[in-house]
N, C-alpha and C positions, 0 to 999 in steps of 0.2 A: 666589360667587367660587370661582376655581381654587385649587388648593395652592400654586401659585405667586405668586398673587395674595394671600393667607392669610399666606404667608411674609412678603412685602414689606409688608402692613400691619401685621405684628407687627414687622418693624424698624423701621417709621417710629414706630410707638407707643412703642417702647423707646428711640429716641434722642430723639426728642422730649420723651421723661420726663426723661432726664438732661438735655437741653437747657434745659427751663425749671429744673431743680434747679440747674444750673451757674450760670445766669444769675441767679435769685433770690438765691444764695450771694453772687455779687458786686454784686450790686445793695445787699444789704442789709450789706456788709463782715465778713461773719461771718469769711472765713479771708483775712485780709490778706496773710499771709506766703506763702499760696499763689497769688493772684491779683496781687499786686505783682509776683510775679516771672515776669517773661515768658515764660521757658522753661515753667516750672510750670504758667500761664495756658495754654499753646497746648498743652501735652499733655492737660491735662482737657476742652479744646473738640475735640481730634482723637478723642476717645473717640466721642462720638456722630455726629461727622464721617464718621467711618471704619465705624459700624455702620448708619449710612443708605446711603452714598456710596462704598462699596467698590467694587460692582459699576460704579459710573459711571467712578470712576478706573481701574478693568482694562480698561474699555470707549475710555478715551481713549488710554491705553497700546497696545493693541492695534491702534487704527487710525493710528497714530503709526507702529508698528512695521509695519504693511499699507502703509505709504505714500498712507491714505486718514486724513488728520489732522480735516479740516474739518467735522466732526458735532455735534450736539447735546450729546455727553458731552465732546466736547474743549472748548467753550467753558463750558461749567460747570468742570470742571477746573480750567482756566487761569484764569478769574475768582475762584474761590475760594482757590486758592493765591496769585492777588495780593492779596487780601483778608485770608487769612493774613501775606502778607508785611510788609503794612502796619499788621498789627495790629487788623484789623478783624475779630477771632474770632467774636463774636455772629454779623455779617453772612455769613460764610462758612458756618458751619452752618446759619443759616436761608435760605439759597437753596439749599445743598443738599437741605436737608429740604423745603423746600416745592416743590423742584423733582421731588423724588422721590413726593411727595405727587401733584403733576400728573402724573406717569406712570403713578403707579397708578392714578388716575381713568381716563385715555385709555386704559387697559390693557382695564379695566371696561368704558367704552362701546363697545370694539371689540368686545369679547366679546358685550355686547349685541346689538350690529348683525347679529355672525354668527349669532347663534341665529334671527334672520329668515331667513336662507338656510340653514342644517344643517336645517329642519323639512324644507326641499324636500329636501336630501339623503337624508334617511331614508328615501324614498319608494321606494329603489331594493328590489327585493325580494332575501331570502337565498336561498330556495331554489323547487322548484317539483315538483308531486305528477305523476310521469308515469304513465300507465295503459297496461299492459302489455296483452298479444295473452289470456293467462289472465284477466284482470279484476283483478288486483292491481296495487296502486298501488309506485312506487319514487322515492325522495326525490332529485332530482337538482341541480347546480346550474343555474340559468336559461339560462346561456350554452351548456349541453348539448342542448338542445331543438332539434328541426328542423322545418321547416316540414312539416304533416301530421299531427304528433304530437299525442296528444290529449293532456288535462291534466286533473286533477281539483283544485279550487278551493272549500275547505271553509269555513265560516263564519268570519269574521275574518282569515281571509290575505290577503297582497295578491295580486294579477292578478300574475304574472310577465312575461308576453309579450301582446304584441296577438294578439287572434285572433276566433273564431265560436262563440258559443254553439251549443252540438249538443244539449243536454238540461240542462233546468233553467230556475227563473226565481229571482230575488233581489232585493234593493234594493242596490246599489252607491254607497261612498261616495268621490266624485269631487272633493273637495277640496282634496287634497294637488295636483291636477293641473290641476282648473280654476277652485279657488275657490270653486266652488258650494258651499254649505253644506248643500242639500235635497240627499238622497239617489235617484239614478234607477234605476228599475227596468231589467232587463233578463231577456230571455226569450228563448228558441230561435230561431237562424239571425240574431240582431242582435248587431254588433260591440261589443268589450269592450276597452279599453284599457289597458295594463298603467300598474300604481304606483296602481292604484284598490284599494280593500279590500273584500270580500265581505262583505257586512253580514250575509246571511242566506241560509240555505238552501244546498243543493250545487249548484254547476255544473262540466257537462263542455265544455269549449273546445277547439275545434281551432287550433293554430299557425298561426298566418296570416303570422307574420315572423319571422324570428331577433332572440334577444335585443339585438344589437349595431344593431337594425333598428329596435326597438319604440321607442313613446310614451319610455317610462321612460329609457331608456338614453341618447337624444338630449337630453332634458331636462337630465340630469346633465352629460352633455357641455359643453351651452350654458352651464350656470351656473360650473363647474371652470374653463371658457375666457373668461369674461365680465369678470375682472379684469385679462385679458392685456391687454383693448382698452381704453385709457384715454381720457378724452375730453381735447378742447384746452387745458381750464381745469386738469384734474391734471398734464398733460406742460408746460403754462406752470410750475407751482407747483415741480415735478420742475427744469427746469431753471432756474428762477429762486434755487432753495437752492444748486444747483450752484455758481453764480457769486457771488451773496449772501454766503455764508459766509466764503469767502476774503476776500473785500472788506473785511467788516466785522474781520476779524481783523488786516488788516494796516492798517485805519482808528484801531482801539486801539493797536496796537503807534506808530502817528504821534503818536496822542493822550498816549500816557506818554512818549516820547522827546523829539518835537522843540517842542513847548510850554515846556517847562522850559530845554531849551538857548536857546532863542531869549529866554524874559522873564527868564530868570535865576533864577526861583523853583523852589520843592525840588521835588525828583521823587516823593516820597511823596505828593501830592496827586492829582498827573497820573495816578499807577499807580492810586490808588482810583478817581479818574473814568475811567480804560481798563477796570478791573475790572467798573462798573458799566454801561460802555456794551456788554460783551461780554454780561452777561447778559442786558441788554434785548433784544439782538440777535438771540438763539436764535429760529430760524426753524420750531419744532415746532407754532406754533398752526398756522399754514400748511398744511405738511408731512401734517399726521394730519387737520384738519379737513375738509379739501377735500375728499379720497379718501372720509372718511366720509361726507361730502353723499351723495357719489355709490355708496357701498356700500348705505346704508338707503334710498335712492330705486329702487335694484335691488331691493332685498327688499321693499318698498312695493308694488312692481308685482307680484312675485312672490306675493304674499297675493291678490292681486287676479286670479290667474289668467294673466298678461300675464309670457312670457319675453323681456325686454331682454337680447339676447348680448353687451352690453358698456357701458361707461361713455359711449363714444363717442357712442353710439345714444342713450342717454338725452340725452344734449347735444342730438342734433340734434330728438329729439323734443320739447324744451322751447323750440326756435328754429323748430319748423315753422308755416308760413304758409299753404303749400296742400296737400289731400289730393285725392288721386286715387283712385276705386275703382272697380274690376271691378263690374259688375251681377249677372249669374248665380251665383247659389252665395254673392254676398257681400251684396249690397242684399236679396236676395231669396232665395228656398229653394232655387231649382232645380226647384221641383216645378210642373208645368204642369197647370192645370186650367180647365176649361171656365166661363168666367165670363160667355157671354153667348151665346142662342141665337135666333135672329133667323128666322124662319120668311118666307119670300117674300109672303105674305100679308100682313103687317107687324101691326102693332097698330090695327087698321083702326079708325077711329071708330066705336064704338055695338056693336064685338064686344065678345061678351059673354067672361069672364075665363075661363069653364070651357072656351069653343071657343079660345081662346088657348092655355091650355095644352096642350091637345089637340094642336094643330099643332105645337108645342114637342116634345113627348113624340113625336110621329111625324115630327119631323125627325131628332131624336136617335137613335129607333130604326134609322130608315134610315144616318144617318152610321156606327152603331155595328156595323151589318151590313156595310156596306162595307170597315170598317176591321177586321174579326174575325180575320182571318189577318194582322194585321201587329203590329211588335213596335217601332216607332217611337213616341219618347214623346207625339208628338200623337195618336198612335192610341190609346195606351194611356189616356190622359188622358178621351177621349170614350168608351171602356168603362167606366173607374171612373164617371163622371158616370149611364151608360146604369144601372149598377146592378145588372146582369141578364146572363147569358152565352149568344151570341145563338145561336140554332139555326143551328149551322155547315151544315147538311144542305141550308137554304134557299142556299146560299152556293156557286153553280156554276162560277164560272171569276171568279180576281180578275188585274189586270195594272197592275204598279207603273209608271208613267210617272214616269222619271227627272226630279227638279226641280219635277214639277207634283202628283202624287196618285196615286189609284187610282181604276181604272173595274175594276168588279163586277157581274157577274151574279146579281142577288138575287131569288130567287122569280119569274124571268121577266122581271125589269125591269133595266135598264143603268142601272147608279148610279155616278154619277162622284161624288169626294168631293177635292178638293185647293185648288191658288191660283188664283188669277186667270188664270193662263196657261194652265190646263188648261179652264178655261172659254172662255178667247178660241180655244184651238187647236181645241176640239171645236163652236166658232162657237155657243154657247150665250148668249141673250142675259141680263147679268145686273145686279144693283145691287149696288155697291161700297159697303163700310163703313168709315166712318172710326175706328171705334173702336179703342182700341189693343189690340195683341195679334195673335197669329196666326190669321189667317182661314184658314176652311176653308167652301169654296163648296160646295154641296150641290145637285146636277142628277139627276132622273130622269127616262127615256126623252126625253132633250132638252131636257127642260122645267124651269125654274130653282128648285128648292124652297126655298132660304133658305141662309143661313148660321151656322156656330158659331165664338165667337170664343173663343179661347183665350190664357191669361196665364199668365206664371212670376207665383206669390204673393209680395208683397212682405214680408220680414221684420217680424213685429210689432213692434220695435225700431228696425227703420231709420230710420223719420221722426224719433223720437225723440233717437236717437244723432246724427243731422245737425245736430238743432237744438242738440243740447248740444257738439259740436264746434265750433260758432260762438262759442256762448258760452263756449268755453276759450280764444277767441281765432284760432280759426282762421279765415283769411281769406276763404279761396273753397273749395268743394266741386268737383269735377268727377267724373261720370260717364263711363268708357270701355266699351262694350258693340259686339258684332259683330251686335245688335237692328236689324231694321230702325227708320226715323228716326220713325216715329209712335208705336211700342210703347215707343221708350227715351225719348220725349219725355215721354209722359203718367207714367211710371216718374219719371224726373228733375221733373219738377215736382210731382206728388204729395210726392215726399220734399223738394222744396225745394231742388234741387243747384242751383248757379251756371251749370255748363255742364256738356252734354250732347254728346259724341262718340259717332254711332252708325255701324252697317255698316262696323266695323273689323277687318281681319286681325289675329293677336296680332303681327306685324311692324308695323302701323299703330300698335299700341299703343305699340311702344317709341320710335315716332317722335313720338307723339305726347306723350308726358312729357318727351323731350328738346326740342319747342318749347317747351313750359311751361316748363321748367328755365330756356331761351334768355329766354322772358319775364320772367321773375321777376330775371335777371341778377345772381344772387348776394345777395340781398334774400331772408332766409328759406331755409328747407328746404323741399322737398316729398318726401311720403309718397305710396305707393302699398299699396292695401289689395288682396289676391285670396286665389283659392285653388286654382285647378285648374293644371293643369302648365304649361298656355299661359301664365300667369301668370308664371311663374318668372323670363323673361328681363328684363318690366317689374320684376319685385319687385328682382332685380339691378341694372339703372339706376337707380331711382330713389334719392334720398338717404337713405330709411330706405326697407324693405320691410317691410310688415307683412302677416305670413301667418294665415290662421284655420287652426289647429293640429288640430283634433277632426275637423273634414270635410275638410280640405286636403288636395293630394297631397304625398308625399314631396318631391319636387323644389321644390315651392312652399316648403316649411317649411325647408328646405335652403338656398334663394336667401335667404329673408328675414332681416331683422336683429331684427324683433321677431314674435313669434309668440301668438295668442290664443288659448288651451287651447280655449274651451267655445264659440267661433265668436259670441262675445256681441258685436255692435257697440259696444254701452254700454262695454265695456273701453278702448276707444280715446279718447272723451274720459275717462277716468278717468287713463288713465295718462299722457296729456297735460299734466293738471293736474300729478301727481307729477312729473314730467319739469321743468315749469315751476319749482316749490316748489323742487326740488333746486339748479336753476341760482339762483335769487334767493338761497338759504340760501349755496350755495358763494360766491355773490358778496357776501352781506355779510360773510361771515368774510373774504376779503380786504381789503374796504374797510377794515374792522373793526380788524383785525390790524397791516396797514402802516400805519393811520392812526397810533394810539396809539403804535407803534414807532417811527413819524418824529418824533412830536413828545417822545417820552420822550427817545429819543437825542439830540437836540438839547438838550433839558434837562441831560440827565446831562455832554453835551460841554462845557455850560456851569458846571457844578457845582454845576445848581440842582435838580438828582435824584437820592438816595441809592441805595443797597443795596435800599433797602426798596419806592422806587417800579420799582426794576428788577424786583425779584420780582416784583411786581402785571404788569408790560408782559410778562413771559414767561409765569408760571403761570397770573394771573389771567386773563389774554387768553386761553390754552389753553382753559381750563376755559372760559371763556364762548363761545368758540368752539364747543368741544365739545356742549356743552350746545345752542346753537343748531343744530349738526349732528343731534342727536339728535332732535330736533321728526322729521325724516323717516321713525325707527323706528317711530312712532305714526302716520304719514300714512296718510289712510284715503280 
């Protein structure tokens, strides 16, 4: 508890003790001279009332003076003053006492929910150790660092900005950023992101981004601005309370004046009913519990390493029915590897395993020599599979044929390595393969030698993530890619995607997303997951844009509504479950609170509900709704 909360608790305990003592004295008839006197009795009960309710009354007066009277403080003050006016002193004090208990409970609940975000806010580094030219270090504010500076990060210190390790190895704690509890190692030439904690060893890091552009600064900005983007449910509650409170005050006034005039009965009974009506009508259960649900949901997502930029996006995630994903770097690792080596001799019947392996090795060696001077990802993957550095002295001439491949002179032989067009242009008879991936056909001195198939590696968790998405209630999964149809279809089939759209340009992806949204006709939401700079337009166009934060481009992260900090696809079904639970809890609170209030309001108007029932309809319902919302604080 904070100091303020402890003071409130102390006031409630003092007022409660005095109230119980006065009630016992009155009930036992110990001081009849005092409690039989209306004025003295009122003065006695005003003592605990003012101890616990002074701030509420002051708030009501302030609201009236500022021309904004219709709030909870005004309703409570008006109702309790009315109760005093009709002689219901114990009920008046009890209402204010229980209302204060409810307010304290709400304040504590909000404080607990904020702790889930506060831990994230503490990732901001306080200083950086700038390495000077003479080898000494100077402590500076992270915002003073410039790109190209070298900083020193000691064991236990926070990484102040994004950079590249230039010296040292260490284990870093990324839990605050990615939600991953297992530390990961970093070594020379590897990237390191701000907000992590250096676990051991000394690191020298070259600054790659200014502080305001670093991961930690962007995270803090997202978290601080998340509360400004309210969901439709929260906006509904705000608008509802704005009109609801004046309506019930007018209704209570009518209930206090019209029936006694029409029926000729006494005013006191109807004033008492009007006061009960006012207490029942307090909308605090809705005004607090619904935002608390979304606040808890955003906190639960952040603990999983997923940043949701606002309640509106969390609500949209809860209503998502279609998930569209980019392929390279999102569903796959973006790492090209040789997956098949197919010599022209084939795997002939009766061919010995040793001969087959020798043919494959010879084909791979020929391709590696032809590609030895290329820095294309396809060439690099062939060289990686070869595993040795080719003797480039054997390669006397190379020629890149745009859009087709390479023609090289290797040890006196003319070697062609490229796609089917290269073979066709040089009139080489070859056998096409139907294997999925990028195919490099190899020919030597006009004779087809075989082909090598290179594929992007599917992420280990991708298939499991797609299955988990469907289990979480996502009705359709779609993959968009610029790859050729055969390769894309193979990946889509392996992952279990419902629809695969291939050979698309970045602009085509935007059009495809728009077409899918039109097919949905407003039923459910569409989310797009991507990581590259070319994904930024699609992320912005989708109902919910989800970016991979660790490997994703700055443009993609900026355009996205949700950021997955460690690129783990399994975070997506997790955050969807959190979003749907948040929506379910918020709607439960709305239905329960309005249902109870409408029933008790009707009973109060008919004189069948007393002030104690009103206390339950206000404070009791608020506490129940808040307890329900607090389930989100422990969501996993």
